[in-house]
TIVO-2410 file (N, C-alpha, C; in nm, 3 decimals):
# residues 145
REC num residu      c1      c2      c3 atome chaine
REC   1      M   2.507   0.086  -1.070     N      A
REC   1      M   2.410   0.125  -0.925    CA      A
REC   1      M   2.296  -0.014  -0.934     C      A
REC   2      K   2.286  -0.094  -0.813     N      A
REC   2      K   2.171  -0.206  -0.793    CA      A
REC   2      K   2.125  -0.121  -0.695     C      A
REC   3      V   1.941  -0.116  -0.736     N      A
REC   3      V   1.830  -0.078  -0.656    CA      A
REC   3      V   1.754  -0.193  -0.619     C      A
REC   4      Y   1.707  -0.188  -0.512     N      A
REC   4      Y   1.609  -0.281  -0.433    CA      A
REC   4      Y   1.472  -0.204  -0.425     C      A
REC   5      I   1.380  -0.242  -0.516     N      A
REC   5      I   1.245  -0.191  -0.490    CA      A
REC   5      I   1.135  -0.290  -0.416     C      A
REC   6      S   1.058  -0.236  -0.312     N      A
REC   6      S   0.975  -0.322  -0.264    CA      A
REC   6      S   0.837  -0.273  -0.266     C      A
REC   7      T   0.732  -0.344  -0.318     N      A
REC   7      T   0.601  -0.276  -0.320    CA      A
REC   7      T   0.517  -0.322  -0.216     C      A
REC   8      D   0.406  -0.228  -0.192     N      A
REC   8      D   0.305  -0.276  -0.111    CA      A
REC   8      D   0.199  -0.220  -0.178     C      A
REC   9      I   0.047  -0.204  -0.166     N      A
REC   9      I  -0.071  -0.166  -0.220    CA      A
REC   9      I  -0.132  -0.078  -0.150     C      A
REC  10      E  -0.157  -0.118   0.014     N      A
REC  10      E  -0.234  -0.015   0.089    CA      A
REC  10      E  -0.179   0.144   0.087     C      A
REC  11      G  -0.062   0.160   0.027     N      A
REC  11      G  -0.039   0.339   0.045    CA      A
REC  11      G  -0.055   0.365  -0.087     C      A
REC  12      N  -0.083   0.274  -0.179     N      A
REC  12      N  -0.096   0.320  -0.326    CA      A
REC  12      N  -0.214   0.446  -0.315     C      A
REC  13      A  -0.200   0.555  -0.429     N      A
REC  13      A  -0.274   0.665  -0.458    CA      A
REC  13      A  -0.396   0.617  -0.433     C      A
REC  14      G  -0.511   0.665  -0.379     N      A
REC  14      G  -0.644   0.639  -0.414    CA      A
REC  14      G  -0.726   0.535  -0.338     C      A
REC  15      I  -0.606   0.430  -0.313     N      A
REC  15      I  -0.680   0.334  -0.225    CA      A
REC  15      I  -0.748   0.357  -0.113     C      A
REC  16      A  -0.851   0.293  -0.072     N      A
REC  16      A  -0.958   0.324   0.074    CA      A
REC  16      A  -1.016   0.233   0.132     C      A
REC  17      H  -1.000   0.111   0.054     N      A
REC  17      H  -1.102  -0.006   0.110    CA      A
REC  17      H  -1.027  -0.143   0.079     C      A
REC  18      W  -1.047  -0.230   0.173     N      A
REC  18      W  -0.970  -0.360   0.166    CA      A
REC  18      W  -1.031  -0.426   0.017     C      A
REC  19      D  -1.154  -0.416  -0.036     N      A
REC  19      D  -1.192  -0.460  -0.155    CA      A
REC  19      D  -1.094  -0.421  -0.254     C      A
REC  20      E  -1.034  -0.312  -0.255     N      A
REC  20      E  -0.937  -0.252  -0.337    CA      A
REC  20      E  -0.825  -0.327  -0.324     C      A
REC  21      A  -0.755  -0.360  -0.214     N      A
REC  21      A  -0.651  -0.441  -0.173    CA      A
REC  21      A  -0.625  -0.595  -0.189     C      A
REC  22      L  -0.722  -0.651  -0.176     N      A
REC  22      L  -0.725  -0.810  -0.176    CA      A
REC  22      L  -0.792  -0.892  -0.279     C      A
REC  23      K  -0.701  -0.976  -0.314     N      A
REC  23      K  -0.737  -1.065  -0.458    CA      A
REC  23      K  -0.894  -1.088  -0.460     C      A
REC  24      T  -0.945  -1.116  -0.388     N      A
REC  24      T  -1.108  -1.150  -0.379    CA      A
REC  24      T  -1.200  -1.023  -0.347     C      A
REC  25      G  -1.136  -0.916  -0.369     N      A
REC  25      G  -1.245  -0.807  -0.342    CA      A
REC  25      G  -1.308  -0.787  -0.492     C      A
REC  26      P  -1.408  -0.711  -0.505     N      A
REC  26      P  -1.452  -0.689  -0.622    CA      A
REC  26      P  -1.370  -0.563  -0.727     C      A
REC  27      D  -1.287  -0.460  -0.628     N      A
REC  27      D  -1.250  -0.353  -0.668    CA      A
REC  27      D  -1.094  -0.372  -0.704     C      A
REC  28      Y  -1.022  -0.490  -0.642     N      A
REC  28      Y  -0.879  -0.532  -0.656    CA      A
REC  28      Y  -0.795  -0.511  -0.816     C      A
REC  29      V  -0.868  -0.529  -0.895     N      A
REC  29      V  -0.804  -0.547  -1.008    CA      A
REC  29      V  -0.761  -0.433  -1.058     C      A
REC  30      P  -0.823  -0.330  -1.069     N      A
REC  30      P  -0.790  -0.170  -1.153    CA      A
REC  30      P  -0.670  -0.123  -1.019     C      A
REC  31      F  -0.683  -0.184  -0.869     N      A
REC  31      F  -0.524  -0.139  -0.772    CA      A
REC  31      F  -0.441  -0.217  -0.796     C      A
REC  32      R  -0.454  -0.330  -0.839     N      A
REC  32      R  -0.358  -0.429  -0.872    CA      A
REC  32      R  -0.259  -0.393  -0.990     C      A
REC  33      D  -0.361  -0.335  -1.091     N      A
REC  33      D  -0.267  -0.245  -1.201    CA      A
REC  33      D  -0.189  -0.117  -1.182     C      A
REC  34      L  -0.251  -0.035  -1.093     N      A
REC  34      L  -0.198   0.078  -1.019    CA      A
REC  34      L  -0.101   0.049  -0.955     C      A
REC  35      M  -0.062  -0.051  -0.885     N      A
REC  35      M   0.040  -0.146  -0.814    CA      A
REC  35      M   0.167  -0.129  -0.892     C      A
REC  36      T   0.107  -0.202  -1.008     N      A
REC  36      T   0.186  -0.216  -1.164    CA      A
REC  36      T   0.230  -0.098  -1.175     C      A
REC  37      N   0.164   0.004  -1.227     N      A
REC  37      N   0.202   0.098  -1.238    CA      A
REC  37      N   0.306   0.171  -1.201     C      A
REC  38      E   0.323   0.164  -1.037     N      A
REC  38      E   0.371   0.266  -0.950    CA      A
REC  38      E   0.502   0.186  -0.947     C      A
REC  39      A   0.479   0.081  -0.938     N      A
REC  39      A   0.652  -0.023  -0.946    CA      A
REC  39      A   0.710   0.025  -1.060     C      A
REC  40      L   0.634   0.020  -1.187     N      A
REC  40      L   0.709   0.073  -1.316    CA      A
REC  40      L   0.783   0.200  -1.325     C      A
REC  41      A   0.693   0.290  -1.239     N      A
REC  41      A   0.738   0.437  -1.230    CA      A
REC  41      A   0.886   0.393  -1.131     C      A
REC  42      A   0.874   0.357  -1.042     N      A
REC  42      A   0.997   0.351  -0.973    CA      A
REC  42      A   1.099   0.283  -1.025     C      A
REC  43      I   1.101   0.171  -1.128     N      A
REC  43      I   1.204   0.107  -1.196    CA      A
REC  43      I   1.237   0.191  -1.330     C      A
REC  44      E   1.169   0.262  -1.361     N      A
REC  44      E   1.226   0.386  -1.494    CA      A
REC  44      E   1.304   0.496  -1.425     C      A
REC  45      G   1.225   0.550  -1.299     N      A
REC  45      G   1.333   0.625  -1.225    CA      A
REC  45      G   1.472   0.595  -1.171     C      A
REC  46      A   1.458   0.459  -1.153     N      A
REC  46      A   1.605   0.403  -1.097    CA      A
REC  46      A   1.666   0.379  -1.209     C      A
REC  47      Q   1.624   0.372  -1.321     N      A
REC  47      Q   1.705   0.361  -1.436    CA      A
REC  47      Q   1.765   0.464  -1.529     C      A
REC  48      Q   1.661   0.570  -1.505     N      A
REC  48      Q   1.693   0.715  -1.527    CA      A
REC  48      Q   1.805   0.755  -1.442     C      A
REC  49      A   1.834   0.741  -1.293     N      A
REC  49      A   1.920   0.763  -1.216    CA      A
REC  49      A   2.037   0.677  -1.248     C      A
REC  50      G   2.051   0.598  -1.336     N      A
REC  50      G   2.165   0.520  -1.332    CA      A
REC  50      G   2.194   0.377  -1.322     C      A
REC  51      A   2.081   0.318  -1.284     N      A
REC  51      A   2.051   0.183  -1.250    CA      A
REC  51      A   2.119   0.069  -1.320     C      A
REC  52      T   2.167  -0.003  -1.304     N      A
REC  52      T   2.222  -0.123  -1.400    CA      A
REC  52      T   2.147  -0.262  -1.327     C      A
REC  53      G   2.122  -0.262  -1.202     N      A
REC  53      G   2.074  -0.399  -1.181    CA      A
REC  53      G   1.923  -0.369  -1.077     C      A
REC  54      I   1.826  -0.397  -1.119     N      A
REC  54      I   1.716  -0.346  -1.042    CA      A
REC  54      I   1.656  -0.503  -0.995     C      A
REC  55      W   1.621  -0.515  -0.831     N      A
REC  55      W   1.551  -0.593  -0.798    CA      A
REC  55      W   1.405  -0.547  -0.758     C      A
REC  56      L   1.285  -0.637  -0.775     N      A
REC  56      L   1.172  -0.584  -0.736    CA      A
REC  56      L   1.095  -0.676  -0.649     C      A
REC  57      R   1.055  -0.625  -0.523     N      A
REC  57      R   0.974  -0.722  -0.426    CA      A
REC  57      R   0.829  -0.707  -0.421     C      A
REC  58      N   0.753  -0.777  -0.440     N      A
REC  58      N   0.659  -0.797  -0.471    CA      A
REC  58      N   0.604  -0.826  -0.306     C      A
REC  59      A   0.558  -0.717  -0.227     N      A
REC  59      A   0.552  -0.774  -0.085    CA      A
REC  59      A   0.414  -0.701  -0.038     C      A
REC  60      H   0.295  -0.757  -0.117     N      A
REC  60      H   0.153  -0.767  -0.055    CA      A
REC  60      H   0.084  -0.884  -0.047     C      A
REC  61      E   0.026  -0.907   0.041     N      A
REC  61      E  -0.051  -1.027   0.066    CA      A
REC  61      E   0.003  -1.144   0.020     C      A
REC  62      S  -0.014  -1.199  -0.076     N      A
REC  62      S   0.003  -1.331  -0.117    CA      A
REC  62      S   0.164  -1.309  -0.194     C      A
REC  63      A   0.210  -1.182  -0.205     N      A
REC  63      A   0.357  -1.148  -0.305    CA      A
REC  63      A   0.325  -1.184  -0.449     C      A
REC  64      R   0.221  -1.205  -0.492     N      A
REC  64      R   0.190  -1.231  -0.644    CA      A
REC  64      R   0.088  -1.142  -0.697     C      A
REC  65      N   0.108  -1.022  -0.678     N      A
REC  65      N   0.004  -0.905  -0.742    CA      A
REC  65      N   0.065  -0.870  -0.868     C      A
REC  66      I   0.183  -0.817  -0.867     N      A
REC  66      I   0.243  -0.717  -0.955    CA      A
REC  66      I   0.220  -0.819  -1.099     C      A
REC  67      D   0.208  -0.749  -1.239     N      A
REC  67      D   0.158  -0.774  -1.368    CA      A
REC  67      D   0.294  -0.814  -1.413     C      A
REC  68      I   0.378  -0.891  -1.395     N      A
REC  68      I   0.537  -0.916  -1.422    CA      A
REC  68      I   0.545  -0.945  -1.571     C      A
REC  69      A   0.444  -0.952  -1.657     N      A
REC  69      A   0.434  -0.927  -1.794    CA      A
REC  69      A   0.490  -0.813  -1.876     C      A
REC  70      R   0.435  -0.699  -1.758     N      A
REC  70      R   0.471  -0.546  -1.788    CA      A
REC  70      R   0.588  -0.499  -1.760     C      A
REC  71      L   0.672  -0.589  -1.692     N      A
REC  71      L   0.813  -0.535  -1.637    CA      A
REC  71      L   0.910  -0.542  -1.770     C      A
REC  72      P   0.974  -0.460  -1.775     N      A
REC  72      P   1.105  -0.442  -1.828    CA      A
REC  72      P   1.217  -0.569  -1.847     C      A
REC  73      E   1.252  -0.579  -1.971     N      A
REC  73      E   1.356  -0.688  -1.915    CA      A
REC  73      E   1.484  -0.668  -1.861     C      A
REC  74      G   1.512  -0.771  -1.755     N      A
REC  74      G   1.657  -0.746  -1.658    CA      A
REC  74      G   1.600  -0.725  -1.512     C      A
REC  75      V   1.457  -0.700  -1.507     N      A
REC  75      V   1.454  -0.657  -1.373    CA      A
REC  75      V   1.433  -0.809  -1.291     C      A
REC  76      R   1.498  -0.835  -1.168     N      A
REC  76      R   1.435  -0.914  -1.121    CA      A
REC  76      R   1.344  -0.915  -1.010     C      A
REC  77      V   1.279  -0.997  -1.007     N      A
REC  77      V   1.141  -0.990  -0.943    CA      A
REC  77      V   1.146  -1.154  -0.839     C      A
REC  78      I   1.108  -1.070  -0.697     N      A
REC  78      I   1.098  -1.143  -0.562    CA      A
REC  78      I   0.955  -1.136  -0.535     C      A
REC  79      R   0.893  -1.306  -0.608     N      A
REC  79      R   0.727  -1.335  -0.532    CA      A
REC  79      R   0.692  -1.393  -0.438     C      A
REC  80      G   0.596  -1.463  -0.374     N      A
REC  80      G   0.580  -1.506  -0.294    CA      A
REC  80      G   0.632  -1.483  -0.164     C      A
REC  81      W   0.635  -1.595  -0.036     N      A
REC  81      W   0.682  -1.568   0.079    CA      A
REC  81      W   0.762  -1.704   0.085     C      A
REC  82      S   0.869  -1.676   0.139     N      A
REC  82      S   0.992  -1.796   0.175    CA      A
REC  82      S   1.015  -1.845   0.311     C      A
REC  83      G   0.975  -1.739   0.416     N      A
REC  83      G   0.981  -1.746   0.528    CA      A
REC  83      G   1.096  -1.660   0.538     C      A
REC  84      H   1.206  -1.583   0.432     N      A
REC  84      H   1.291  -1.511   0.462    CA      A
REC  84      H   1.292  -1.448   0.599     C      A
REC  85      P   1.391  -1.417   0.710     N      A
REC  85      P   1.356  -1.316   0.808    CA      A
REC  85      P   1.333  -1.201   0.785     C      A
REC  86      F   1.358  -1.101   0.656     N      A
REC  86      F   1.365  -0.967   0.594    CA      A
REC  86      F   1.211  -0.960   0.534     C      A
REC  87      K   1.134  -1.034   0.522     N      A
REC  87      K   1.019  -1.068   0.455    CA      A
REC  87      K   1.004  -0.970   0.373     C      A
REC  88      M   0.942  -0.821   0.420     N      A
REC  88      M   0.911  -0.737   0.267    CA      A
REC  88      M   1.022  -0.679   0.175     C      A
REC  89      V   1.188  -0.723   0.238     N      A
REC  89      V   1.306  -0.675   0.191    CA      A
REC  89      V   1.368  -0.779   0.164     C      A
REC  90      Q   1.322  -0.902   0.119     N      A
REC  90      Q   1.363  -1.045   0.133    CA      A
REC  90      Q   1.462  -1.038   0.037     C      A
REC  91      E   1.602  -1.063   0.088     N      A
REC  91      E   1.745  -1.080   0.009    CA      A
REC  91      E   1.821  -0.975  -0.009     C      A
REC  92      L   1.757  -0.838   0.063     N      A
REC  92      L   1.843  -0.725   0.054    CA      A
REC  92      L   1.921  -0.728   0.155     C      A
REC  93      D   2.062  -0.684   0.078     N      A
REC  93      D   2.190  -0.698   0.146    CA      A
REC  93      D   2.297  -0.601   0.120     C      A
REC  94      E   2.417  -0.602   0.158     N      A
REC  94      E   2.505  -0.466   0.140    CA      A
REC  94      E   2.515  -0.448   0.012     C      A
REC  95      S   2.527  -0.529  -0.087     N      A
REC  95      S   2.503  -0.533  -0.229    CA      A
REC  95      S   2.456  -0.416  -0.305     C      A
REC  96      F   2.326  -0.360  -0.227     N      A
REC  96      F   2.250  -0.260  -0.296    CA      A
REC  96      F   2.309  -0.151  -0.279     C      A
REC  97      D   2.320  -0.046  -0.366     N      A
REC  97      D   2.325   0.098  -0.312    CA      A
REC  97      D   2.210   0.192  -0.291     C      A
REC  98      A   2.070   0.141  -0.318     N      A
REC  98      A   1.988   0.221  -0.269    CA      A
REC  98      A   1.882   0.120  -0.273     C      A
REC  99      V   1.744   0.169  -0.175     N      A
REC  99      V   1.634   0.092  -0.173    CA      A
REC  99      V   1.527   0.216  -0.153     C      A
REC 100      A   1.404   0.155  -0.216     N      A
REC 100      A   1.280   0.225  -0.228    CA      A
REC 100      A   1.158   0.134  -0.210     C      A
REC 101      M   1.082   0.215  -0.134     N      A
REC 101      M   0.956   0.123  -0.082    CA      A
REC 101      M   0.820   0.186  -0.106     C      A
REC 102      I   0.770   0.132  -0.189     N      A
REC 102      I   0.660   0.203  -0.273    CA      A
REC 102      I   0.537   0.163  -0.239     C      A
REC 103      G   0.443   0.260  -0.225     N      A
REC 103      G   0.270   0.193  -0.216    CA      A
REC 103      G   0.260   0.128  -0.049     C      A
REC 104      W   0.361   0.172   0.051     N      A
REC 104      W   0.391   0.117   0.199    CA      A
REC 104      W   0.290   0.240   0.247     C      A
REC 105      H   0.237   0.189   0.358     N      A
REC 105      H   0.148   0.271   0.478    CA      A
REC 105      H   0.175   0.294   0.591     C      A
REC 106      G   0.059   0.351   0.685     N      A
REC 106      G   0.111   0.373   0.821    CA      A
REC 106      G   0.076   0.300   0.887     C      A
REC 107      P   0.145   0.280   1.058     N      A
REC 107      P   0.117   0.183   1.107    CA      A
REC 107      P  -0.045   0.136   1.191     C      A
REC 108      A  -0.038   0.044   1.228     N      A
REC 108      A  -0.170  -0.020   1.316    CA      A
REC 108      A  -0.192   0.061   1.411     C      A
REC 109      G  -0.316   0.109   1.399     N      A
REC 109      G  -0.349   0.231   1.459    CA      A
REC 109      G  -0.384   0.382   1.423     C      A
REC 110      D  -0.304   0.386   1.304     N      A
REC 110      D  -0.273   0.548   1.234    CA      A
REC 110      D  -0.411   0.567   1.177     C      A
REC 111      G  -0.494   0.700   1.212     N      A
REC 111      G  -0.588   0.728   1.167    CA      A
REC 111      G  -0.575   0.785   0.989     C      A
REC 112      G  -0.411   0.816   0.924     N      A
REC 112      G  -0.418   0.849   0.814    CA      A
REC 112      G  -0.434   0.803   0.699     C      A
REC 113      N  -0.482   0.662   0.688     N      A
REC 113      N  -0.474   0.597   0.591    CA      A
REC 113      N  -0.561   0.484   0.638     C      A
REC 114      P  -0.692   0.452   0.578     N      A
REC 114      P  -0.791   0.376   0.602    CA      A
REC 114      P  -0.764   0.180   0.602     C      A
REC 115      L  -0.642   0.163   0.560     N      A
REC 115      L  -0.596   0.053   0.549    CA      A
REC 115      L  -0.476   0.022   0.634     C      A
REC 116      S  -0.427   0.111   0.726     N      A
REC 116      S  -0.325   0.113   0.819    CA      A
REC 116      S  -0.307  -0.004   0.878     C      A
REC 117      H  -0.182  -0.079   0.895     N      A
REC 117      H  -0.190  -0.215   1.018    CA      A
REC 117      H  -0.056  -0.214   1.017     C      A
REC 118      T   0.030  -0.309   1.104     N      A
REC 118      T   0.152  -0.351   1.095    CA      A
REC 118      T   0.170  -0.475   1.085     C      A
REC 119      M   0.211  -0.565   0.950     N      A
REC 119      M   0.233  -0.673   0.930    CA      A
REC 119      M   0.084  -0.746   0.933     C      A
REC 120      T   0.102  -0.900   0.949     N      A
REC 120      T  -0.031  -0.952   0.943    CA      A
REC 120      T  -0.018  -1.069   1.018     C      A
REC 121      G  -0.139  -1.147   1.059     N      A
REC 121      G  -0.115  -1.266   1.133    CA      A
REC 121      G  -0.149  -1.235   1.273     C      A
REC 122      H  -0.008  -1.273   1.363     N      A
REC 122      H   0.006  -1.259   1.484    CA      A
REC 122      H   0.022  -1.134   1.514     C      A
REC 123      Y   0.050  -1.062   1.450     N      A
REC 123      Y   0.119  -0.888   1.500    CA      A
REC 123      Y   0.055  -0.818   1.483     C      A
REC 124      A  -0.021  -0.736   1.547     N      A
REC 124      A  -0.136  -0.638   1.539    CA      A
REC 124      A  -0.096  -0.473   1.543     C      A
REC 125      H  -0.018  -0.458   1.646     N      A
REC 125      H   0.029  -0.332   1.689    CA      A
REC 125      H   0.179  -0.356   1.753     C      A
REC 126      I   0.268  -0.300   1.662     N      A
REC 126      I   0.431  -0.318   1.697    CA      A
REC 126      I   0.454  -0.183   1.739     C      A
REC 127      T   0.531  -0.156   1.865     N      A
REC 127      T   0.612  -0.034   1.916    CA      A
REC 127      T   0.739  -0.049   1.905     C      A
REC 128      L   0.804   0.051   1.903     N      A
REC 128      L   0.955   0.065   1.916    CA      A
REC 128      L   0.991   0.215   2.023     C      A
REC 129      N   1.023   0.153   2.133     N      A
REC 129      N   1.052   0.267   2.244    CA      A
REC 129      N   0.923   0.348   2.259     C      A
REC 130      G   0.825   0.264   2.257     N      A
REC 130      G   0.689   0.328   2.307    CA      A
REC 130      G   0.583   0.395   2.192     C      A
REC 131      A   0.670   0.389   2.099     N      A
REC 131      A   0.600   0.495   1.952    CA      A
REC 131      A   0.579   0.366   1.843     C      A
REC 132      P   0.446   0.394   1.793     N      A
REC 132      P   0.396   0.291   1.682    CA      A
REC 132      P   0.517   0.265   1.550     C      A
REC 133      L   0.533   0.139   1.532     N      A
REC 133      L   0.628   0.101   1.437    CA      A
REC 133      L   0.552   0.022   1.322     C      A
REC 134      S   0.580   0.117   1.197     N      A
REC 134      S   0.523   0.061   1.074    CA      A
REC 134      S   0.574  -0.045   0.991     C      A
REC 135      E   0.550  -0.085   0.922     N      A
REC 135      E   0.607  -0.202   0.815    CA      A
REC 135      E   0.723  -0.097   0.748     C      A
REC 136      Y   0.693   0.020   0.720     N      A
REC 136      Y   0.806   0.084   0.639    CA      A
REC 136      Y   0.937   0.115   0.764     C      A
REC 137      G   0.910   0.148   0.909     N      A
REC 137      G   0.998   0.168   1.007    CA      A
REC 137      G   1.043   0.057   1.061     C      A
REC 138      L   1.009  -0.071   1.018     N      A
REC 138      L   1.064  -0.182   1.070    CA      A
REC 138      L   1.148  -0.239   0.919     C      A
REC 139      H   1.105  -0.200   0.820     N      A
REC 139      H   1.186  -0.274   0.711    CA      A
REC 139      H   1.323  -0.200   0.670     C      A
REC 140      A   1.262  -0.069   0.726     N      A
REC 140      A   1.393   0.061   0.705    CA      A
REC 140      A   1.494   0.020   0.786     C      A
REC 141      R   1.476   0.018   0.904     N      A
REC 141      R   1.570  -0.068   0.999    CA      A
REC 141      R   1.651  -0.208   0.958     C      A
REC 142      L   1.588  -0.273   0.873     N      A
REC 142      L   1.624  -0.382   0.844    CA      A
REC 142      L   1.737  -0.367   0.722     C      A
REC 143      A   1.690  -0.273   0.628     N      A
REC 143      A   1.771  -0.243   0.529    CA      A
REC 143      A   1.893  -0.137   0.605     C      A
REC 144      A   1.888  -0.095   0.710     N      A
REC 144      A   1.994  -0.002   0.761    CA      A
REC 144      A   2.104  -0.094   0.784     C      A
REC 145      S   2.036  -0.193   0.867     N      A
REC 145      S   2.156  -0.292   0.917    CA      A
REC 145      S   2.267  -0.386   0.835     C      A
***
C-alpha cells in the first residue's frame, strides 16, 4: 500500500498565533517540532496499517519545516516549491492508495481557527458554488481527480 501524507502547521494541536507558524516567529521551534511529531504519528499509523511506501509532503510556508533527521528510513520527502500545479499535494497521482492531510486548517474568514486562510500570495478568499473553499477542500478535490 502506497500512502501520501501532506503536512501543514496552522491546524496543529495548540497553535494559536502566527509567531508559532512562521520561521521568523519567536515561538516557531516548538511548533515545528510538533509538526514533525504529528507527521511521525501519521507515518507510524500508515506503517501499522500496512503501508509499504510513504511519501511525505512538507506543505507549510517554505515547505522546509519538518525535521527530516527524525524521519524513519524509506519515507520519501517532498520539500520546497517547484511550481507543480498540485502545490500542497505535489506529485500525487493514481499510484497512491491513500492520502492523509494533517495540520491543515479552516478556510479564509473561518472563525474556528485563528490562523485560517486559503493559500497565500494573490489568493485570499476562494469559493466554490458560493461556499468558502479551504486548502483542504481544494487539495482533496485534486486528490480525488
